[in-house]
Every structure is written in structure tokens, then in C-alpha cells.
C-alpha angles and dihedrals in degrees: 000000000000093000138022116275116215126221117237144140127255090243091061092050108040144024120216107218120199119242121231131239114259130194129199101020116158126245094215115019144036140102099264133045118243117215130197132178093286096044135265113011105166149311137283140183094238133059129218099193139016125249151266090064145123126252119205123194114239108185136033141047090287118041112182133205116223137179122212123190092188133056111281147173125245121198122218096271092070143045131228114217122234116190117227093198132041109279141145108266094216092049086052089055092054092043091055090049092047092051091046094228088162090063097057107121124199093198095244123139088257104046111237141180108224127200091236093055092050098043096058094054119108121240135178116223119204123207114281094255091054090048089055092047092052091046090049096057097042091041092053089059094046091046091056090047089052091048090053089050093052091046090052091050088057094046092048091047089054091050091048091049090051091050092050092049093050104036107021108031097025090215117201096020112117121230093249089061093057130095136193121263140158087274093049125253115003132169116281113261092028124107136205107258136197121231088244089062091070102024133057119205113237114222139179136095132252125193105203090183089068087066100042096169096045119100117238131193100226122200107195137164093250090050091051092048093047101049111324088254122125122236118239108214144146120276090243089065093057108081105190142037117284140194120251116247118212126200118276094020130134122225118212119189113230090195118094099342090194082078100055114216109180114163120190113205124206113169099005096203134232117324089354116196136164140203114275086238085076122074112215117222129182123194121260117212126301091027126078134195094274092054092047092048095048092047094047090046095051119111090235092057093045092049090052091048092053090056090059101055124128125201130064099236117087089220096052108042117135142184124218119236094233089055091055091049089055096049111124105196105134144042126217146136128229095260094053092048092051093047094047091048090053091052097044100039096076089052092051092046088056091048091052092045091053091049092051091050090049089052091054092048092048090052090051091049092050091049093050097044098075092039092054092048095046100046095245089122114065115229092230088069095054098089091052091052091047090055093048092047095052 
């Protein structure tokens, strides 16, 4: 290490401040981000704390660690972290992740991270300049991942706008070329189609535990919610049966469709499997992955899904695969599907490429994190790694 690190406890370095309950926050818009125990959950017009700062989940099976550059709100299932000594806020974020403070469990029926359990833990604090150097290299990787995420949002918005123009608004088609249908006016020669007309449900069961030393590419709900990147792990780490995932498929979560989880798959990966909460669909001719994804992501399709749910609990509502196959939410003909697929496919390829790059960068970040916090990576090498990362 370039400077001397000092030994301390977390209680001497930080204060964990409780969030406050908030009603009426928006899922999609507002000036300030709202954070809960699992991470971002919405937006609001008021802030509770100033950024940059770290948010640490307090209650629940999964308690995330988040970093906010801007002012934000934290609800009462999470803490926001206030340093007691001078330190780099982004280094603090990576230090909390490295020390796994979000995984401390008090043994209660609802797992919780308590102040007392955090405060007694030991921590080594590097000089401020070394904190900034560590934050700079790890932050460069996360900044590129965030840039890819924002780029993908734009690309997906373009694809969605194209789909709406072609198959919802029927832009450019004069009134005399329209005909009545169960969905209202549609272009002449087109027909109302079911999702099952252009998508085939993938079935089968895989037991990864039967091959404990094999590596599986695992598409799970937590992985989708975190970064829409699968986890590559040994079969022994996967505890239940899964569904095989082929290349060029689209995964649609049957759980809680009011929270859309639509996952386009390019190259699925080795021994690719997914949670049985996902339904696997592969395109039927003339459709391709891009068309399936845009259709399944459309507001019309989601609204129809939400009408099919079974279950009384808001957290355990599901849709049956055969119901999805029978959904009739769009009209098209073969030529329009082929043309749209040709227009949207390059956009989706770029989305998938950006996600794959983000996965590589995240793996590099996760490899560097413990080395930077243990002294196994000399500080003189940091600038070289920063350059390579960016």
C-alpha cells in the first residue's frame, strides 16, 4: 500500500440513519430517487438526504447497497450512511459492499441488518488519496456499465416507438385502407393474431444439482432485477429444477405481471437455464427475437397479461403459459412482421452487445474489489488499469 491504513470499527466511522415512510411516490417520474431495502423503487418531489451518499438495505431477505450522486429519499426499510470522518463517499460504497454489511443477519424471522451488528465490525481505512484512487478505478467500470444501461434504454425506446407506430397506431395507412376487427380498425389484409401464432413455448426440465461441477448460465428473477445479466455458477449452487433456455428466445415472467420482466436472449450461454417463474418463448416464422420482445414489452400486451392473473396476494400473482399463448393484442401480416423484425433486430443486437460488455466489466470490477481492499494490487498499477477499463 502507498500509505498506512488505520484500524477502526464501522461504528467509529459511520452513522446509519433510518429512512422515513413515504406515501404516494411515483414509479416512473419525479425529481428525486426513492430507495428501499432492495434498491431504487420510485421517484418523489422531495428529498430526505443529500448526495453523494450510500444507501444500505435494512430489512428483508435481500438488502442492497446503492450509491446516489444526487439528493434522494430513503423509506423506512433502509438506512442512509453518514460518515463521521472525512472519507470519499464512493470509496465508502465499495467498502460497504466489500465487507458485505448488507448480508449481516440478526436471525429474526424477517432478516435484518442492525446498527449494533454493523458498528462492532472491524474495518481498515486507507488515506483519503488512496480511497479516491480505489473509487476512481472501480467507479470507471461502474460508470461505463451505467452508460451502457442508459444507451440501452434509448435503443429500447426507439424499438418500442417503432412497434407502436407500425402495429398500434398504423401510421401512414390511409383510412380507406382500414377494416373493422375485434381490436378496432386494422389495415386491410392484416388479421388479429394470438401471441402463440408467432411464439412457441419452450418446455423441459433441467436439474443443475445433478451436475454439481458443471457451470450453468442461470437466468433468475434477482439477476434480471439487478442488471438483466445471467449468473454463471456451478450446478451445486442451484437448488431447484430449472427450464432450459435456447438461443434467440424471450423470457417472460409469469409472476406479478404488473412488474414487467421481459428478457431477450441472444447467445444464451453454456448450459443455459432459467427460473420456472419465467416462461420461455422462441420465435415462430416469420417473427424473430426483436419482434417477440417488442410485442411482449408493449403496454397493450402487459395490460392484457394483468387481466389474466390468478392469486389474491399482490406479491404472488401469476399468469398461465397457455393464457399468454392465446392473447390477441395485435394485428399484422407476414410481410409487416418480417419488415419490422429487420428494422428492430439491429437495435436489439446492440442492446445485447452492451449487456454482454457490462457483464464483462462487472466481472472485472468484482475481481478487482477484494484485491484493492486487501493490498494485493499495488497502487502504482491503478492508473494503468483505469486506462484499460475506460
